[in-house]
C-alpha positions as CSV (number, residue, x, y, z in Angstrom):
1,M,8.6,18.2,43.9
2,D,8.7,14.1,44.9
3,R,9.3,11.9,41.6
4,N,7.7,9.0,40.7
5,I,10.3,6.8,40.1
6,Y,9.7,3.3,41.7
7,R,5.5,3.2,40.8
8,R,4.9,3.9,37.1
9,I,5.2,2.0,33.8
10,E,7.5,2.5,30.8
11,V,6.5,1.8,27.5
12,C,7.9,1.2,24.3
13,F,6.7,1.0,21.0
14,P,8.4,1.3,17.9
15,L,8.3,4.3,15.0
16,Y,7.2,3.0,11.2
17,D,7.7,6.6,10.0
18,E,10.2,7.8,8.7
19,S,9.2,12.2,9.1
20,A,8.9,11.5,12.9
21,R,12.2,9.1,13.5
22,Q,13.7,11.9,12.4
23,Q,11.7,14.6,14.3
24,I,12.7,12.2,17.8
25,R,16.4,12.3,16.7
26,T,16.6,15.8,16.2
27,L,14.8,16.5,19.3
28,M,17.5,13.5,20.7
29,R,20.5,15.8,19.4
30,L,18.7,18.9,20.3
31,Q,18.9,18.4,24.0
32,L,22.2,16.8,24.2
33,E,24.0,19.3,23.2
34,S,22.0,22.4,24.9
35,A,22.7,19.9,27.9
36,K,26.4,20.5,27.4
37,S,26.4,23.9,26.7
38,A,24.5,24.4,29.9
39,S,27.4,23.1,31.5
40,Q,29.2,25.7,29.8
41,G,26.8,28.2,30.9
42,K,25.6,28.8,27.1
43,S,22.5,28.0,26.8
44,R,19.0,26.1,28.4
45,S,17.3,23.1,26.2
46,Q,14.1,23.6,26.8
47,Q,15.0,26.7,24.5
48,T,16.3,25.0,22.2
49,V,13.0,23.2,22.0
50,Y,11.0,25.3,21.8
51,R,12.5,26.9,18.9
52,Y,13.1,23.9,16.9
53,L,9.0,23.3,18.2
54,A,8.1,26.3,15.9
55,G,9.3,25.5,13.6
56,L,7.7,22.9,12.6
57,R,4.2,24.4,12.9
58,T,5.6,26.7,10.7
59,A,6.7,23.9,8.7
60,L,3.3,22.8,9.1
61,Y,1.0,25.9,7.2
62,C,3.8,25.9,4.6
63,C,2.7,21.5,3.8
64,L,-1.3,23.2,4.2
65,L,-1.2,25.5,1.7
66,L,1.3,22.4,-1.0
67,L,-1.9,20.4,0.1
68,L,-4.4,22.8,-1.4
69,S,-1.8,24.2,-4.5
70,G,-1.1,19.8,-4.9
71,L,-3.7,19.1,-8.1
72,G,-0.5,17.4,-10.6
73,A,0.2,14.8,-7.3
74,C,-3.9,14.7,-7.3
75,H,-3.8,13.5,-11.2
76,F,-1.1,10.6,-10.7
77,N,-2.6,10.0,-8.1
78,E,-6.0,8.7,-9.9
79,Q,-4.0,7.8,-13.0
80,F,-2.2,5.3,-11.0
81,S,-5.5,3.0,-9.1
82,S,-3.4,0.6,-8.0
83,P,-3.8,-2.1,-10.6
84,L,-1.3,-4.9,-11.1
85,W,1.8,-5.6,-13.3
86,F,4.4,-7.8,-14.6
87,Y,8.1,-6.8,-15.3
88,R,8.9,-6.9,-19.2
89,Y,12.6,-7.1,-20.0
90,S,13.2,-2.9,-22.1
91,S,13.7,-3.8,-25.4
92,N,15.8,-0.6,-26.7
93,T,18.1,-0.1,-23.6
94,P,19.1,-3.1,-22.0
95,S,18.0,-3.3,-18.4
96,K,20.7,-3.7,-15.4
97,W,17.7,-5.8,-13.4
98,D,16.8,-8.1,-16.6
99,T,19.4,-10.6,-15.0
100,V,17.7,-10.0,-11.3
101,L,13.6,-9.7,-12.0
102,T,11.9,-12.0,-15.1
103,R,8.4,-12.0,-16.4
104,G,7.1,-13.3,-13.9
105,S,8.0,-11.2,-11.6
106,F,5.4,-9.3,-10.1
107,L,3.8,-6.2,-8.2
108,E,0.5,-6.3,-7.1
109,L,-1.0,-3.7,-4.9
110,R,-4.5,-3.9,-4.3
111,P,-7.8,-0.9,-3.0
112,D,-7.4,-1.5,0.3
113,G,-4.1,-0.5,0.9
114,S,-2.3,-4.2,0.6
115,Y,0.3,-5.1,-1.4
116,S,1.9,-9.0,-3.6
117,Q,4.9,-8.6,-5.2
118,D,8.0,-11.0,-5.9
119,F,10.6,-9.7,-7.3
120,G,13.1,-12.2,-6.8
121,H,11.4,-13.3,-3.4
122,F,7.9,-13.2,-2.1
123,D,6.4,-10.2,-0.3
124,Y,3.7,-9.1,1.2
125,G,1.8,-6.2,3.7
126,N,0.8,-2.8,3.3
127,W,1.3,-0.3,0.1
128,Q,1.4,3.7,0.1
129,L,1.3,6.7,-3.4
130,K,3.3,9.8,-2.3
131,E,4.2,11.9,-5.0
132,K,6.2,10.4,-7.2
133,E,7.3,7.2,-4.6
134,L,5.7,4.2,-4.2
135,Y,6.4,2.7,0.0
136,L,6.3,-0.6,0.4
137,T,5.7,-1.6,4.3
138,N,6.8,-5.2,4.3
139,Q,5.5,-8.0,6.7
140,H,8.7,-7.2,9.0
141,H,7.7,-3.8,9.1
142,T,11.5,-3.0,6.9
143,T,10.0,0.2,4.5
144,Y,10.9,0.1,0.2
145,I,10.7,3.6,-1.4
146,F,10.8,3.6,-5.4
147,R,10.5,5.7,-7.0
148,L,7.8,6.1,-10.4
149,L,9.4,7.6,-13.3
150,K,6.7,7.5,-15.7
151,I,3.8,6.0,-15.2
152,G,1.8,5.2,-18.3
153,E,-1.8,3.9,-19.0
154,K,-0.2,0.1,-20.1
155,E,3.0,0.6,-18.5
156,M,5.7,1.8,-16.1
157,D,9.1,2.8,-15.3
158,V,10.6,2.5,-11.8
159,Y,13.9,3.7,-10.6
160,L,14.7,0.6,-7.9
161,S,18.5,1.9,-6.8
162,K,21.7,2.9,-7.7
163,G,20.6,3.6,-10.8
164,K,18.8,0.7,-11.6
165,I,15.5,1.4,-13.7
166,A,13.7,-1.7,-14.1
167,Y,10.0,-1.6,-16.8
168,F,6.6,-2.6,-16.1
169,E,3.3,-3.4,-18.2
170,K,-0.1,-4.0,-16.2
171,Q,-2.3,-6.1,-16.7
172,P,-6.1,-6.4,-15.5
173,R,-6.5,-6.7,-11.8
174,P,-7.5,-9.9,-10.4
175,P,-11.3,-10.1,-8.7
176,G,-11.7,-9.0,-5.2
177,R,-11.7,-12.4,-3.4
178,S,-8.2,-13.7,-1.8
179,S,-9.3,-17.7,-3.1
180,K,-9.2,-16.1,-6.9
181,D,-6.2,-14.0,-7.1
182,P,-3.0,-15.5,-8.1
183,F,-1.1,-13.2,-6.2
184,S,-2.4,-12.8,-3.1
185,L,-1.0,-14.3,-0.1
186,E,-3.3,-17.3,0.5
187,N,-2.3,-18.4,-2.2
188,N,1.9,-17.9,-2.7
189,Q,2.7,-19.4,0.7
190,W,4.8,-22.2,-1.1
191,R,7.0,-19.1,-2.1
192,I,8.1,-18.8,1.4
193,P,11.1,-20.3,1.8
194,A,10.9,-22.6,4.9
195,T,12.4,-21.9,8.5
196,H,12.7,-25.8,9.7
197,K,12.8,-28.6,8.4
198,E,8.9,-29.9,6.7
199,N,7.4,-33.1,7.7
200,I,5.6,-34.8,5.1
201,G,2.6,-32.9,5.9
202,E,3.7,-29.8,5.7
203,I,5.2,-30.7,2.4
204,R,2.4,-32.2,0.6
205,Q,0.5,-28.4,2.4
206,R,3.2,-26.2,0.1
207,L,2.8,-28.6,-2.6
208,H,-1.2,-28.6,-2.7
209,N,-0.8,-24.8,-2.3
210,H,1.7,-24.9,-5.7
211,F,-1.6,-26.0,-7.3
212,Q,-4.4,-23.8,-5.8
213,F,-1.7,-20.5,-7.5
214,W,-2.0,-22.6,-10.9
215,E,-5.1,-22.8,-11.0
216,A,-6.3,-19.7,-10.2
217,Y,-3.4,-18.5,-12.5
218,F,-4.9,-20.0,-15.6
219,Q,-7.7,-19.0,-14.7
220,W,-7.0,-15.4,-13.8
221,G,-5.5,-16.0,-17.4
222,S,-8.9,-17.7,-19.3
223,D,-11.5,-15.2,-17.5
224,N,-9.3,-11.6,-18.9
225,D,-8.7,-13.8,-22.4
226,I,-4.8,-13.2,-22.0
227,S,-3.8,-15.3,-25.1
228,A,0.1,-15.9,-23.8
229,I,0.2,-15.4,-20.1
230,N,4.0,-16.4,-19.1
231,V,4.8,-20.0,-16.9
232,T,8.6,-20.5,-18.7
233,D,9.5,-17.9,-15.3
234,I,6.9,-19.4,-12.7
235,P,9.3,-21.4,-10.2
236,S,8.2,-25.1,-10.3
237,P,8.4,-29.1,-11.0
238,L,5.1,-29.0,-13.7
239,K,6.6,-27.8,-17.6
240,I,4.3,-26.8,-19.1
241,Y,2.9,-27.4,-22.9
242,G,0.8,-26.4,-25.3
243,N,-1.7,-29.1,-24.8
244,G,-0.6,-30.0,-21.4
245,F,2.0,-30.1,-18.9
246,G,4.3,-33.0,-16.7
247,L,6.6,-33.1,-14.6
248,K,10.8,-31.8,-14.6
249,R,13.4,-33.7,-14.2
250,Y,14.9,-32.8,-10.5
251,D,18.4,-32.1,-11.9
252,S,16.0,-29.1,-14.5
253,L,14.4,-28.0,-11.0
254,S,15.1,-23.6,-10.6
255,V,17.6,-22.9,-7.8
256,Q,14.0,-21.1,-7.0
257,W,12.0,-23.3,-7.0
258,R,14.6,-25.3,-4.3
259,S,15.3,-22.5,-1.5
260,Y,11.5,-22.8,-1.0
261,F,12.7,-25.9,1.4
262,F,14.3,-26.2,4.0
263,D,17.3,-27.9,3.2
264,T,18.4,-30.5,0.1
265,E,16.9,-33.6,1.5
266,D,12.9,-32.1,2.1
267,C,13.3,-30.3,-2.2
268,H,13.9,-34.2,-2.1
269,T,11.6,-35.6,-0.4
270,A,8.8,-32.9,-2.1
271,D,10.1,-34.2,-5.7
272,T,9.7,-37.6,-4.7
273,L,6.2,-36.7,-3.3
274,I,4.9,-34.9,-6.4
275,K,6.0,-37.9,-9.2
276,G,4.1,-40.3,-6.8
277,V,0.9,-38.5,-7.0
278,F,1.6,-38.4,-11.1
279,R,2.5,-42.3,-11.6
280,R,0.1,-43.1,-9.6
281,N,-2.4,-41.1,-11.0
282,K,-4.3,-40.1,-14.7
283,I,-5.4,-37.3,-15.9
284,K,-8.6,-36.9,-17.5
285,W,-8.3,-34.6,-19.3
286,P,-11.5,-32.3,-20.6
287,D,-12.4,-32.3,-24.7
288,T,-12.3,-28.6,-24.6
289,D,-10.0,-26.1,-27.3
290,D,-9.9,-23.5,-24.4
291,E,-6.2,-23.6,-22.6
292,G,-7.8,-21.8,-19.7
293,K,-10.5,-24.0,-19.6
294,L,-7.8,-27.5,-19.8
295,F,-5.2,-26.2,-17.5
296,V,-7.6,-25.8,-14.9
297,S,-9.3,-28.5,-15.0
298,G,-5.6,-31.0,-14.9
299,V,-4.6,-28.5,-11.9
300,Q,-7.8,-29.1,-9.7
301,Q,-7.3,-32.9,-10.8
302,V,-3.3,-32.5,-8.7
303,E,-5.0,-30.8,-5.9
304,E,-7.4,-33.6,-5.1
305,F,-4.5,-36.1,-5.6
306,L,-2.5,-34.3,-3.2
307,K,-4.9,-33.8,-0.4
């Protein structure tokens, strides 16, 4: 039989599903081992692979039986219901993550299967819940698996790695429109570190997007009657008071805020730019006792100043 060596197309593609990867590894190992044994007259690879595939078919039947009996897992999925979670400091037993995560660390799981999170750095992608394991596949096609130890109506305990447990509390999920969602990719471009030295227009856009986040964040808090939303743990040049906000000194800016810029020079440029905006313009604070409306109005005006 002639073999087509020169007139063919070979296609390579990545495998992201870990179970499929494992099957391919096993098949390759069986073929290599069988080839070695065959040279000694002991084995044939076709028979070895056939027995392996026959075992997979048996396993598939077992999986169907488990599916029919998996009412407990279904209940767990229903209880989970794709919410928004914020990290909370542990009260009784200190968590090893209390020095890594802050009250500004969040995980939003949306009904369409997308997610966004900030566990010290901003990620987004797709999520799945399998049994009691949460699979997060980010924008770089890297999958992280977190075991859910406890799910309550308002709290969740997550085993992260190496004995580290993080505690989260449930918050109202924002509206479906990404422009109104303070945790969406659209409102968090500013959290993505620059990969090149940015010009003044790009730095201005980064700042503008940062204030878009604040607008959506304050509106979300107001719409859901959250009396005390966290503002101190969010990386920002803003210094927020009970009746307004100002700007922090450069040497008071957090390490995380500085890390978003390509270098120190770009961070200084952003600091000079936003301070210039505040010097040249005066915010007209509305006469209202509603703090939500007060802050939304203030950041909307800064957004206009930055255009």
